[in-house]
C-alpha positions in Angstrom: -8.9 50.1 -20.4 -5.9 51.3 -18.5 -2.2 50.9 -19.7 -1.1 48.7 -16.7 -3.6 45.9 -17.9 -2.7 46.3 -21.6 0.8 45.7 -20.8 0.1 43.1 -18.4 -1.7 40.8 -20.7 1.2 40.7 -23.7 3.4 39.9 -20.6 1.6 36.8 -19.5 1.0 35.5 -23.2 4.8 35.6 -23.3 5.5 33.9 -20.2 2.9 31.1 -21.6 4.8 30.9 -24.7 8.6 30.5 -23.3 7.4 26.8 -22.2 6.2 25.7 -25.8 8.9 24.6 -27.3 10.8 22.5 -23.7 7.8 21.0 -22.4 5.6 17.9 -22.7 3.2 17.3 -20.4 0.5 15.2 -19.1 -2.9 14.9 -21.6 -5.0 17.8 -21.0 -8.4 16.4 -21.0 -10.6 19.1 -21.8 -12.4 19.9 -24.7 -11.8 23.4 -26.1 -13.7 25.6 -28.5 -12.5 26.3 -32.2 -11.1 29.5 -33.2 -9.6 31.1 -36.1 -6.3 29.5 -37.1 -6.5 26.5 -35.0 -8.3 24.2 -32.5 -6.9 22.3 -29.7 -8.4 18.5 -28.6 -8.5 17.0 -25.3 -5.5 14.9 -25.9 -3.1 17.8 -26.9 0.3 18.4 -24.4 1.6 21.4 -23.4 3.5 22.9 -26.6 -0.3 22.9 -28.4 -1.9 23.9 -25.3 0.6 26.7 -24.9 -0.2 27.6 -28.6 -4.0 27.5 -28.2 -3.4 30.2 -25.7 -1.4 32.1 -27.8 -3.7 32.4 -30.4 -6.7 32.8 -28.9 -5.2 35.9 -26.8 -3.7 37.1 -30.2 -7.4 37.5 -31.2 -9.1 38.2 -27.7 -6.4 41.3 -27.4 -7.5 42.7 -31.1 -10.6 42.3 -30.6 -10.7 44.1 -27.3 -8.6 46.9 -29.3 -10.9 47.1 -32.1 -13.9 47.7 -29.3 -12.3 49.9 -27.5 -12.0 52.3 -30.4 -15.6 52.1 -31.2 -15.6 53.1 -27.4 -13.5 55.7 -27.8 -15.2 57.2 -31.1 -18.6 57.3 -29.1 -17.2 59.3 -26.2 -15.8 61.5 -28.9 -19.0 61.9 -30.7 -21.3 62.9 -27.3 -18.2 65.1 -26.0 -19.9 67.8 -27.3 -22.8 67.5 -24.6 -20.2 66.1 -22.0 -16.9 68.1 -21.9 -15.3 65.7 -19.8 -16.1 62.7 -22.5 -13.4 64.2 -24.7 -10.6 63.6 -22.1 -11.7 59.9 -21.5 -12.1 59.4 -25.6 -8.4 60.2 -25.9 -6.9 58.1 -22.9 -8.8 55.2 -24.3 -7.8 56.1 -28.1 -3.9 56.2 -26.4 -4.1 53.4 -24.5 -5.6 51.4 -27.3 -2.8 52.4 -29.8 -0.1 51.4 -27.4 -1.8 48.3 -26.5 -2.0 47.2 -30.3 1.6 48.1 -30.7 2.3 45.9 -28.0 0.6 42.9 -28.9 2.4 43.3 -32.5 5.6 43.4 -30.7 4.9 40.4 -28.4 3.9 38.6 -32.4 7.5 39.9 -33.5 9.4 38.4 -30.5 7.8 35.0 -30.3 8.3 34.4 -34.5 12.0 35.7 -34.1 12.7 33.4 -31.3 11.0 30.3 -33.2 10.1 30.9 -36.8 7.6 28.0 -36.9 5.3 30.0 -34.6 4.7 32.6 -37.6 2.6 30.0 -39.0 1.0 29.0 -35.7 2.5 25.5 -35.8 4.3 23.6 -32.9 7.2 22.1 -33.6 7.3 18.5 -34.4 8.6 16.1 -31.8 11.8 14.5 -33.1 12.1 11.0 -31.8 14.6 9.7 -30.5 15.6 6.1 -31.8 16.6 4.0 -28.5 18.9 0.6 -29.1 19.3 -1.8 -26.8 23.4 -2.1 -26.4 24.1 -6.0 -26.9 27.4 -6.9 -26.0 29.5 -9.3 -28.4 32.1 -11.7 -26.9 33.9 -13.2 -29.9 36.6 -15.8 -30.3 36.9 -19.2 -30.0 34.5 -21.5 -27.2 35.9 -25.0 -26.0 34.0 -27.7 -24.6 34.9 -30.5 -22.7 32.1 -32.4 -24.4 31.3 -33.3 -27.5 28.3 -31.1 -28.9 29.7 -27.7 -27.0 27.7 -28.4 -24.2 27.6 -24.9 -22.5 28.3 -26.7 -18.9 31.3 -27.7 -20.3 33.0 -24.8 -21.4 36.5 -23.9 -20.6 35.8 -20.6 -20.0 32.8 -18.0 -19.6 33.8 -15.6 -22.6 35.7 -16.7 -26.0 39.0 -17.3 -25.8 41.0 -14.5 -28.3 44.5 -15.5 -28.3 46.7 -18.7 -28.4 47.8 -20.6 -25.5 50.8 -22.5 -25.4 49.7 -25.1 -22.9 46.7 -25.9 -21.5 47.8 -27.0 -18.0 45.0 -29.4 -16.6 43.0 -29.1 -19.0 45.3 -30.6 -22.1 43.8 -33.5 -24.1 40.2 -33.2 -22.2 38.5 -31.0 -24.6 36.5 -32.5 -27.0 34.6 -29.5 -29.1 35.1 -26.1 -30.0 33.2 -23.1 -31.9 34.5 -20.4 -33.5 31.9 -17.2 -32.2 32.3 -14.1 -35.0 31.9 -10.4 -34.1 29.1 -9.8 -36.9 29.2 -5.8 -36.0 32.6 -5.6 -36.9 33.1 -8.1 -39.1 35.8 -10.2 -37.4 36.3 -13.9 -38.3 38.5 -16.2 -36.2 40.4 -19.2 -37.4 41.8 -21.7 -34.7 44.7 -24.6 -35.1 44.6 -27.5 -32.2 47.9 -29.3 -31.2 48.1 -32.6 -29.7 51.3 -31.4 -27.6 52.1 -28.4 -26.0 54.1 -25.6 -27.6 52.0 -25.8 -30.6 53.5 -29.4 -31.7 51.8 -32.8 -32.3 49.1 -34.1 -34.6 46.9 -30.4 -35.4 43.5 -29.6 -36.9 42.8 -26.7 -38.5 39.4 -24.9 -38.0 37.7 -21.6 -39.6 33.7 -22.0 -39.6 32.7 -19.5 -37.9 29.4 -20.2 -36.1 28.9 -24.1 -36.2 30.0 -26.6 -33.0 32.9 -28.7 -34.6 34.1 -31.9 -32.5 38.0 -31.9 -32.0 40.4 -35.2 -31.4 42.0 -34.2 -27.8 44.7 -31.0 -27.9 47.1 -29.7 -25.2 47.4 -26.3 -27.2 46.1 -24.0 -29.6 46.4 -21.6 -31.8 44.2 -18.6 -32.4 44.1 -15.4 -34.8 41.5 -13.2 -36.5 41.3 -13.9 -39.6 41.5 -11.1 -42.4 39.4 -11.5 -45.5 40.9 -8.5 -47.4 44.7 -9.4 -46.4 47.5 -7.1 -47.3 51.0 -7.6 -47.9 53.5 -8.9 -50.7 53.0 -12.5 -50.1 55.3 -15.5 -48.5 58.8 -16.1 -50.3 60.3 -20.0 -49.8 64.0 -20.1 -50.6 66.0 -22.8 -51.4 68.5 -21.2 -49.6 69.0 -20.3 -46.2 69.1 -16.7 -45.3 66.6 -15.7 -47.8 69.2 -16.1 -50.4 67.8 -15.4 -53.9 70.6 -16.8 -55.8 70.0 -20.4 -55.0 66.2 -20.1 -56.0 63.0 -18.8 -54.8 59.1 -19.2 -54.7 56.6 -16.5 -53.8 52.9 -16.8 -53.4 51.6 -14.0 -54.0 49.1 -11.9 -51.7 46.3 -12.2 -54.7 46.8 -16.1 -54.4 46.3 -15.6 -50.6 43.2 -13.7 -50.7 41.5 -15.3 -53.9 42.2 -18.6 -52.0 40.8 -17.5 -48.5 43.5 -20.0 -46.9 45.9 -20.8 -49.6 46.2 -24.9 -49.6 49.2 -26.0 -51.8 50.7 -29.6 -52.5 54.4 -28.8 -52.1 55.2 -31.3 -54.9 53.4 -29.2 -57.1 55.0 -25.8 -56.3 58.6 -25.1 -58.0 61.3 -22.5 -57.4 59.8 -20.6 -60.5 58.6 -17.0 -60.9 55.6 -15.6 -62.1 56.1 -16.4 -65.9 57.4 -20.0 -65.3 60.6 -19.8 -65.4 63.3 -21.1 -63.0 64.9 -19.1 -60.2 67.4 -21.7 -59.7 71.0 -22.1 -61.4 70.6 -24.6 -63.8 73.8 -26.4 -62.7 71.7 -26.9 -59.1 68.6 -28.1 -60.9 67.5 -31.3 -60.4 68.3 -33.8 -63.0 65.7 -35.4 -64.5 68.0 -37.7 -67.5 71.2 -39.1 -66.7 73.5 -40.5 -69.2 74.2 -44.2 -69.5 77.0 -44.2 -67.3 75.1 -42.1 -64.6 78.0 -39.5 -64.7 76.6 -36.7 -67.0 73.2 -35.2 -66.3 71.1 -34.7 -69.5 68.5 -33.1 -68.9 67.7 -30.9 -65.6 64.4 -29.6 -64.1 63.5 -27.0 -62.1 63.2 -28.4 -58.2 60.0 -28.4 -56.3 59.5 -27.5 -52.3 59.3 -31.2 -51.2 61.0 -31.9 -48.3 64.5 -30.0 -47.0 64.3 -28.2 -50.6 63.0 -25.1 -48.6 65.9 -23.6 -46.7 64.3 -20.4 -45.0 61.0 -18.3 -45.6 60.3 -14.9 -45.8 56.7 -13.9 -44.5 56.2 -10.2 -46.0 53.0 -9.4 -44.5 50.8 -10.2 -41.9 50.1 -14.2 -42.7 50.7 -17.8 -40.8 52.8 -20.1 -42.4 52.1 -23.8 -41.4 54.3 -26.7 -43.4 52.9 -30.1 -42.7 52.6 -33.5 -43.5 49.4 -34.9 -44.4 48.5 -38.3 -45.3 45.1 -39.1 -47.0 45.6 -43.1 -46.6 46.0 -42.0 -42.5 43.7 -39.8 -42.1 40.9 -40.1 -44.6 39.3 -36.6 -45.8 39.4 -35.5 -42.2 41.3 -32.1 -41.9 43.5 -33.6 -39.7 47.9 -33.1 -40.1 49.8 -35.9 -38.8 52.8 -33.0 -38.3 53.1 -29.3 -38.6 55.5 -26.8 -38.1 54.2 -22.9 -37.7 56.2 -19.9 -38.6 56.2 -17.2 -37.3 57.3 -19.0 -34.4 56.7 -17.6 -30.7 60.5 -16.5 -30.7 60.2 -14.6 -33.9 60.3 -11.4 -32.6 60.2 -9.7 -36.2 57.5 -11.8 -37.3 59.1 -12.4 -40.4 60.1 -16.1 -40.7 62.6 -18.4 -40.3 66.3 -17.2 -41.8 67.2 -21.0 -41.6 64.8 -24.2 -41.1 66.6 -27.0 -39.2 63.1 -29.0 -39.2 63.8 -29.2 -34.9 60.3 -31.0 -34.5 58.9 -32.7 -37.9 61.9 -34.4 -38.7 61.4 -36.2 -34.6 58.7 -37.7 -36.3 60.5 -38.8 -39.5 57.7 -36.8 -41.6 59.2 -33.9 -44.0 56.3 -31.7 -45.2 54.2 -32.5 -48.2 51.7 -29.7 -48.1 51.9 -25.6 -47.0 49.0 -23.6 -45.7 48.9 -19.8 -45.7 46.3 -18.3 -43.0 45.9 -14.5 -43.9 45.5 -12.9 -40.4 44.9 -9.4 -38.6 47.4 -7.6 -36.9 
């Protein structure tokens, strides 16, 4: 065996191995004989096939080297009778040693590039997880027919922000459905208003998923609902301009969070701190008992938040405050409010709440608020 041939074999073997870690191929429909160190089936891919050739080539190369050594020994034995045989034996021996060294170097190079090949094992293919992307359009869907009939949809995609005036669609919409984004845990709530600019009779919806039939409305308030609100709650002052000296009542963030949506009757809320101590000066508290002449107050009580007792509202976080009038006799058990005012208003740039309540709208309906609802919202 010439040195050129010995060089050529490891070069071809190394070339074949260069494809083992990077290629996949069609099934090779041929059955191959088993060899020491492994076998290959007819449905093997190209990486397994290349490893098979590598192992077969290494085995064949060392067998040829061993056979060449035997032949060189025979030549050397008969060199006494045939003088030219000594030179042939020497050349064959040198070629065999050189070939064996090259085969060993090929093995070392291969296992250095990919240690997995040192135990003659093809790397396991890494499966690629394929996920189908499905866009989620969340928000509030509005429909012109009851039952959320898709063909009567107000918009092809859900609405995610408030609308002051529905223009041609005002008072023609009959149902809505709130679509949450379950992937990002985004929920919504909606307030429908009978008149434009968020006024008039209103209804509140926050059941994410089912269809809800609604009374005709002209404007709608939509916000993302926050299950874990952060802030310092909402403070109601008896005096304008957030004047705590006249008395105050704070609905804390924990109270709002625990109820999800805070819902309180104003007659049950008094201007008192968390310990129940009245924050209104005694001289300005409501008189509970007068003397016989009706001139002197004998017993005073802490005023509640009913009617015009609220002078200003300070919103200390991401909340929507709705002061409303609800008459269970008129509306029954329905979540329908005869009149409501929302704070902060669209004109409140800082979103901190009204510094002086004037009841511009609610008074025109001869209804002062008797309930307060606080919605935690996302920014």
